[in-house]
C-alpha positions as CSV (number, residue, x, y, z in Angstrom):
1,M,22.0,11.4,1.4
2,K,19.5,13.8,3.3
3,M,16.3,12.2,5.2
4,L,13.8,14.3,3.0
5,S,15.4,12.7,-0.3
6,I,15.4,8.6,1.5
7,I,11.6,9.7,2.6
8,G,10.9,10.7,-0.9
9,A,12.6,7.9,-2.8
10,L,10.7,5.5,-0.5
11,L,7.3,7.1,-1.3
12,L,7.8,6.9,-5.1
13,V,8.8,3.4,-5.0
14,L,5.7,2.7,-2.7
15,G,3.4,4.7,-5.3
16,V,4.8,2.9,-8.2
17,L,4.5,-0.7,-6.6
18,S,0.9,0.6,-5.8
19,F,0.1,0.1,-9.6
20,I,1.9,-3.5,-10.0
21,V,1.4,-5.2,-6.7
22,P,-2.0,-6.4,-5.6
23,V,-3.1,-6.5,-1.9
24,P,-4.1,-9.9,-0.5
25,Q,-7.6,-9.9,1.3
26,R,-8.6,-12.7,3.4
27,E,-12.6,-13.1,4.9
28,D,-14.1,-15.7,7.0
29,H,-17.8,-16.3,6.9
30,S,-18.4,-18.5,9.6
31,V,-21.2,-19.6,12.1
32,K,-20.4,-21.2,15.6
33,I,-22.7,-23.4,17.3
34,G,-21.3,-24.1,20.8
35,D,-17.8,-26.1,19.9
36,A,-18.6,-26.6,16.4
37,K,-17.2,-24.2,13.6
38,I,-18.5,-24.1,10.5
39,G,-17.3,-21.4,7.8
40,V,-15.7,-21.0,4.4
41,E,-12.5,-18.5,4.1
42,T,-12.3,-16.6,1.0
43,Q,-8.9,-14.8,-0.3
44,T,-9.2,-12.2,-3.1
45,S,-6.2,-9.8,-4.5
46,K,-7.1,-6.7,-4.7
47,M,-5.6,-3.4,-6.5
48,L,-5.3,-0.1,-4.4
49,P,-7.5,2.8,-5.9
50,P,-5.3,4.5,-8.9
51,A,-5.9,7.7,-6.7
52,V,-3.7,6.2,-3.8
53,G,-0.7,5.7,-6.3
54,I,-1.0,9.2,-7.3
55,V,-0.8,10.6,-4.2
56,L,2.2,8.4,-3.1
57,V,3.9,9.2,-6.2
58,G,3.2,12.8,-6.3
59,A,4.4,13.4,-2.5
60,G,7.6,11.3,-3.1
61,A,8.4,13.2,-6.4
62,L,8.2,16.1,-4.0
63,A,10.0,14.7,-1.0
64,L,12.8,13.9,-3.2
65,V,13.0,17.2,-5.3
66,A,12.8,19.1,-2.0
67,G,15.3,17.5,-0.3
68,L,17.8,17.6,-3.2
69,R,17.6,21.3,-3.2
70,K,17.4,21.9,0.2
71,K,21.6,22.7,1.2
């Protein structure tokens, strides 16, 4: 399989996964006074914007087709 086809398939899979799998995000809200540290750590999961997935799927499809057509 050609390199462009492999990259296209990889981008296509990443684009589909961007619609399904949330990205974990961790925030640390703390105050440090001397040696003492008081804080709260929050964890959230956010989905990527749909435009990112659309661009990845489109680029993957174009690269896959270009890799298969190129001889």
